[in-house]
LUMMAR-686187 format. One line per field, with one value per residue: x, y, z of N, C-alpha, C, O in turn; residue number from 1; residue in three letters. Coordinates in pm, whole numbers, padded with zeros to 5 digits. Layout:
// residues N
n.px <- [X | ...]
n.py <- [Y | ...]
n.pz <- [Z | ...]
ca.px <- [X | ...]
ca.py <- [Y | ...]
ca.pz <- [Z | ...]
c.px <- [X | ...]
c.py <- [Y | ...]
c.pz <- [Z | ...]
o.px <- [X | ...]
o.py <- [Y | ...]
o.pz <- [Z | ...]
i <- [NUM | ...]
aa <- [ALA | ...]
***
This chain:
// residues 86
n.px <- [00086 | 00062 | 00175 | -00018 | -00259 | -00271 | -00297 | -00548 | -00714 | -00674 | -00770 | -01038 | -01125 | -01111 | -01308 | -01530 | -01535 | -01620 | -01874 | -02006 | -01990 | -02153 | -02400 | -02448 | -02499 | -02291 | -02119 | -02152 | -02254 | -02163 | -01945 | -01607 | -01449 | -01585 | -01583 | -01308 | -01225 | -01357 | -01239 | -00961 | -00967 | -01107 | -00934 | -00696 | -00792 | -00851 | -00598 | -00490 | -00667 | -00609 | -00341 | -00374 | -00521 | -00800 | -01071 | -01350 | -01367 | -01190 | -01336 | -01558 | -01432 | -01275 | -01463 | -01590 | -01377 | -01340 | -01590 | -01589 | -01363 | -01451 | -01671 | -01539 | -01368 | -01559 | -01671 | -01448 | -01419 | -01622 | -01882 | -02173 | -02385 | -02720 | -02999 | -03218 | -03559 | -03783]
n.py <- [-00117 | 00218 | 00554 | 00742 | 00594 | 00525 | 00781 | 00853 | 00665 | 00729 | 00998 | 00954 | 00789 | 00970 | 01164 | 00996 | 00904 | 01132 | 01162 | 00917 | 00933 | 01158 | 01066 | 00861 | 00997 | 01064 | 01268 | 01613 | 01789 | 02048 | 02065 | 02104 | 01872 | 01725 | 01907 | 01941 | 01680 | 01662 | 01880 | 01814 | 01556 | 01602 | 01791 | 01645 | 01466 | 01652 | 01744 | 01506 | 01469 | 01698 | 01654 | 01428 | 01529 | 01504 | 01646 | 01670 | 01535 | 01694 | 01934 | 01858 | 01775 | 01999 | 02206 | 02094 | 02105 | 02386 | 02472 | 02336 | 02456 | 02723 | 02693 | 02594 | 02809 | 03005 | 02882 | 02880 | 03151 | 03209 | 03214 | 03056 | 02809 | 02896 | 02796 | 02544 | 02485 | 02218]
n.pz <- [00000 | -00088 | 00004 | -00072 | -00072 | 00199 | 00314 | 00208 | 00336 | 00608 | 00611 | 00532 | 00745 | 00959 | 00891 | 00880 | 01145 | 01286 | 01167 | 01231 | 01509 | 01552 | 01451 | 01629 | 01855 | 02020 | 01962 | 01936 | 01654 | 01641 | 01797 | 01922 | 01887 | 01684 | 01466 | 01433 | 01361 | 01113 | 00974 | 00964 | 00847 | 00599 | 00497 | 00455 | 00260 | 00061 | -00015 | -00119 | -00333 | -00487 | -00559 | -00714 | -00924 | -00917 | -00977 | -00917 | -00673 | -00531 | -00528 | -00367 | -00120 | -00070 | -00030 | 00192 | 00373 | 00391 | 00495 | 00738 | 00856 | 00872 | 01046 | 01273 | 01333 | 01399 | 01625 | 01799 | 01827 | 01991 | 01899 | 01911 | 01766 | 01677 | 01867 | 01757 | 01676 | 01678]
ca.px <- [00000 | 00147 | 00144 | -00143 | -00369 | -00275 | -00353 | -00691 | -00780 | -00670 | -00863 | -01175 | -01157 | -01135 | -01439 | -01631 | -01542 | -01708 | -02010 | -02062 | -02008 | -02271 | -02520 | -02467 | -02528 | -02173 | -02055 | -02236 | -02202 | -02107 | -01840 | -01467 | -01401 | -01649 | -01534 | -01167 | -01220 | -01397 | -01140 | -00837 | -00996 | -01136 | -00812 | -00609 | -00851 | -00838 | -00460 | -00478 | -00741 | -00536 | -00223 | -00420 | -00604 | -00938 | -01135 | -01479 | -01335 | -01131 | -01447 | -01632 | -01352 | -01232 | -01575 | -01606 | -01270 | -01368 | -01705 | -01543 | -01274 | -01536 | -01748 | -01445 | -01325 | -01671 | -01680 | -01335 | -01442 | -01730 | -02014 | -02236 | -02500 | -02850 | -03081 | -03325 | -03680 | -03835]
ca.py <- [00000 | 00337 | 00667 | 00802 | 00512 | 00540 | 00914 | 00847 | 00587 | 00809 | 01110 | 00902 | 00743 | 01086 | 01219 | 00897 | 00901 | 01242 | 01134 | 00809 | 00987 | 01245 | 00985 | 00780 | 01085 | 01077 | 01395 | 01724 | 01837 | 02182 | 02056 | 02115 | 01742 | 01692 | 01998 | 01912 | 01557 | 01695 | 01968 | 01741 | 01449 | 01658 | 01857 | 01540 | 01419 | 01759 | 01741 | 01386 | 01496 | 01798 | 01588 | 01335 | 01600 | 01455 | 01776 | 01656 | 01498 | 01814 | 02027 | 01808 | 01780 | 02137 | 02277 | 02034 | 02161 | 02528 | 02484 | 02292 | 02560 | 02838 | 02660 | 02583 | 02945 | 03069 | 02821 | 02928 | 03294 | 03222 | 03217 | 02925 | 02802 | 02927 | 02678 | 02520 | 02425 | 02115]
ca.pz <- [00000 | -00096 | 00094 | -00119 | -00022 | 00345 | 00342 | 00180 | 00441 | 00732 | 00594 | 00534 | 00881 | 01044 | 00857 | 00921 | 01292 | 01324 | 01122 | 01312 | 01644 | 01550 | 01433 | 01749 | 01967 | 02104 | 01929 | 01890 | 01526 | 01657 | 01898 | 01880 | 01840 | 01556 | 01363 | 01411 | 01283 | 00976 | 00914 | 00935 | 00751 | 00467 | 00451 | 00401 | 00135 | -00038 | -00065 | -00203 | -00456 | -00566 | -00614 | -00817 | -01022 | -00909 | -00957 | -00848 | -00535 | -00471 | -00501 | -00251 | 00002 | -00048 | 00033 | 00324 | 00454 | 00415 | 00585 | 00870 | 00908 | 00906 | 01166 | 01384 | 01365 | 01469 | 01758 | 01879 | 01852 | 02088 | 01835 | 01919 | 01674 | 01735 | 01900 | 01659 | 01730 | 01587]
c.px <- [00091 | 00095 | 00012 | -00263 | -00383 | -00337 | -00503 | -00767 | -00785 | -00770 | -01008 | -01216 | -01184 | -01273 | -01549 | -01644 | -01633 | -01853 | -02076 | -02085 | -02129 | -02399 | -02552 | -02499 | -02410 | -02097 | -02159 | -02175 | -02142 | -01992 | -01701 | -01417 | -01456 | -01591 | -01386 | -01150 | -01253 | -01292 | -01015 | -00861 | -01021 | -01014 | -00715 | -00663 | -00844 | -00698 | -00440 | -00548 | -00668 | -00414 | -00262 | -00503 | -00745 | -01028 | -01269 | -01460 | -01274 | -01239 | -01522 | -01553 | -01300 | -01341 | -01598 | -01502 | -01299 | -01484 | -01666 | -01453 | -01353 | -01611 | -01658 | -01396 | -01434 | -01686 | -01570 | -01347 | -01558 | -01868 | -02071 | -02357 | -02629 | -02925 | -03190 | -03444 | -03731 | -03984]
c.py <- [00124 | 00450 | 00732 | 00726 | 00523 | 00674 | 00916 | 00775 | 00666 | 00924 | 01064 | 00857 | 00860 | 01146 | 01124 | 00887 | 01013 | 01213 | 01027 | 00857 | 01077 | 01166 | 00901 | 00865 | 01104 | 01208 | 01495 | 01776 | 01978 | 02183 | 02070 | 01983 | 01708 | 01778 | 01974 | 01784 | 01584 | 01780 | 01892 | 01632 | 01501 | 01731 | 01758 | 01492 | 01525 | 01760 | 01622 | 01409 | 01595 | 01735 | 01495 | 01398 | 01542 | 01573 | 01769 | 01624 | 01617 | 01917 | 01985 | 01826 | 01920 | 02220 | 02225 | 02092 | 02307 | 02549 | 02443 | 02397 | 02682 | 02812 | 02651 | 02722 | 03020 | 03014 | 02875 | 03076 | 03318 | 03232 | 03076 | 02923 | 02832 | 02798 | 02666 | 02459 | 02325 | 02108]
c.pz <- [00000 | -00006 | 00056 | -00064 | 00129 | 00384 | 00317 | 00290 | 00572 | 00723 | 00602 | 00674 | 00975 | 01018 | 00904 | 01072 | 01343 | 01289 | 01208 | 01455 | 01654 | 01540 | 01557 | 01871 | 02061 | 02078 | 01882 | 01760 | 01532 | 01757 | 01837 | 01822 | 01702 | 01443 | 01332 | 01329 | 01137 | 00905 | 00873 | 00830 | 00611 | 00410 | 00389 | 00266 | 00024 | -00099 | -00159 | -00337 | -00546 | -00633 | -00729 | -00927 | -01031 | -00874 | -00887 | -00701 | -00461 | -00438 | -00375 | -00123 | 00033 | 00019 | 00174 | 00420 | 00489 | 00512 | 00727 | 00934 | 00952 | 01037 | 01289 | 01428 | 01442 | 01611 | 01848 | 01911 | 01949 | 02029 | 01834 | 01827 | 01747 | 01762 | 01795 | 01730 | 01629 | 01598]
o.px <- [00185 | -00014 | -00064 | -00359 | -00495 | -00419 | -00579 | -00874 | -00888 | -00848 | -01090 | -01328 | -01272 | -01348 | -01649 | -01754 | -01714 | -01943 | -02190 | -02187 | -02202 | -02497 | -02668 | -02523 | -02428 | -02021 | -02244 | -02056 | -02077 | -01945 | -01681 | -01349 | -01381 | -01555 | -01344 | -01068 | -01184 | -01260 | -00968 | -00784 | -00963 | -00994 | -00658 | -00587 | -00831 | -00682 | -00381 | -00496 | -00665 | -00388 | -00191 | -00551 | -00802 | -01057 | -01299 | -01528 | -01303 | -01234 | -01547 | -01602 | -01284 | -01313 | -01624 | -01533 | -01284 | -01477 | -01705 | -01465 | -01326 | -01614 | -01696 | -01385 | -01405 | -01710 | -01597 | -01292 | -01588 | -01964 | -02021 | -02425 | -02646 | -02913 | -03247 | -03430 | -03723 | -04047]
o.py <- [00133 | 00441 | 00773 | 00787 | 00529 | 00681 | 00973 | 00820 | 00670 | 00946 | 01125 | 00882 | 00851 | 01174 | 01167 | 00864 | 00991 | 01236 | 01044 | 00825 | 01073 | 01194 | 00874 | 00811 | 01154 | 01253 | 01464 | 01805 | 02022 | 02290 | 02048 | 01983 | 01667 | 01726 | 01985 | 01780 | 01535 | 01756 | 01905 | 01619 | 01451 | 01732 | 01784 | 01479 | 01490 | 01775 | 01636 | 01373 | 01578 | 01761 | 01486 | 01327 | 01532 | 01597 | 01854 | 01680 | 01639 | 01980 | 02067 | 01886 | 01955 | 02295 | 02303 | 02124 | 02347 | 02634 | 02507 | 02425 | 02738 | 02897 | 02696 | 02748 | 03090 | 03089 | 02911 | 03123 | 03432 | 03257 | 02987 | 03024 | 02798 | 02701 | 02765 | 02390 | 02346 | 02027]
o.pz <- [00079 | 00051 | 00144 | -00016 | 00181 | 00475 | 00396 | 00333 | 00639 | 00816 | 00670 | 00717 | 01061 | 01112 | 00962 | 01123 | 01433 | 01369 | 01254 | 01516 | 01753 | 01609 | 01586 | 01979 | 02172 | 02163 | 01799 | 01755 | 01437 | 01798 | 01717 | 01720 | 01613 | 01338 | 01216 | 01237 | 01047 | 00789 | 00760 | 00734 | 00514 | 00289 | 00283 | 00170 | -00093 | -00220 | -00266 | -00442 | -00668 | -00750 | -00829 | -01016 | -01140 | -00757 | -00803 | -00615 | -00343 | -00333 | -00287 | -00027 | 00150 | 00112 | 00266 | 00535 | 00605 | 00600 | 00824 | 01054 | 01058 | 01125 | 01397 | 01548 | 01539 | 01705 | 01963 | 02011 | 01984 | 02102 | 01764 | 01812 | 01864 | 01686 | 01750 | 01831 | 01508 | 01529]
i <- [1 | 2 | 3 | 4 | 5 | 6 | 7 | 8 | 9 | 10 | 11 | 12 | 13 | 14 | 15 | 16 | 17 | 18 | 19 | 20 | 21 | 22 | 23 | 24 | 25 | 26 | 27 | 28 | 29 | 30 | 31 | 32 | 33 | 34 | 35 | 36 | 37 | 38 | 39 | 40 | 41 | 42 | 43 | 44 | 45 | 46 | 47 | 48 | 49 | 50 | 51 | 52 | 53 | 54 | 55 | 56 | 57 | 58 | 59 | 60 | 61 | 62 | 63 | 64 | 65 | 66 | 67 | 68 | 69 | 70 | 71 | 72 | 73 | 74 | 75 | 76 | 77 | 78 | 79 | 80 | 81 | 82 | 83 | 84 | 85 | 86]
aa <- [MET | ASP | VAL | ASP | GLN | ILE | ALA | GLN | ILE | VAL | GLY | ALA | LEU | LEU | VAL | LEU | ALA | GLY | TYR | VAL | GLY | GLY | GLN | ALA | GLY | ARG | LEU | ASP | PRO | HIS | SER | LEU | GLN | TYR | LEU | THR | LEU | ASN | LEU | VAL | GLY | ALA | GLY | VAL | LEU | SER | VAL | VAL | ALA | ALA | ILE | GLY | SER | ASP | TRP | GLY | PHE | LEU | LEU | LEU | GLU | GLY | VAL | TRP | THR | LEU | VAL | SER | ALA | TRP | SER | LEU | ALA | ARG | LEU | LEU | ALA | GLY | HIS | HIS | PRO | ALA | ALA | THR | THR | GLU]
***
């Protein structure tokens, strides 16, 4: 297995860990842990996609990285998401 494949697996596992944790009720989607998992995982996958010229994958993971970074920056700045009513 080459470095590219290992990076893809690590990035995917990080994103999936956040997703599974959120679905299982163990991670709040607005928490530092969840956003960090998404930011790092999607960031790794974005780099892999850019190196491989996989433009659709880069678009998906690049936007995922940017949204995660934006949300994490807002959280660290003290802006908490508004409560939603169902």
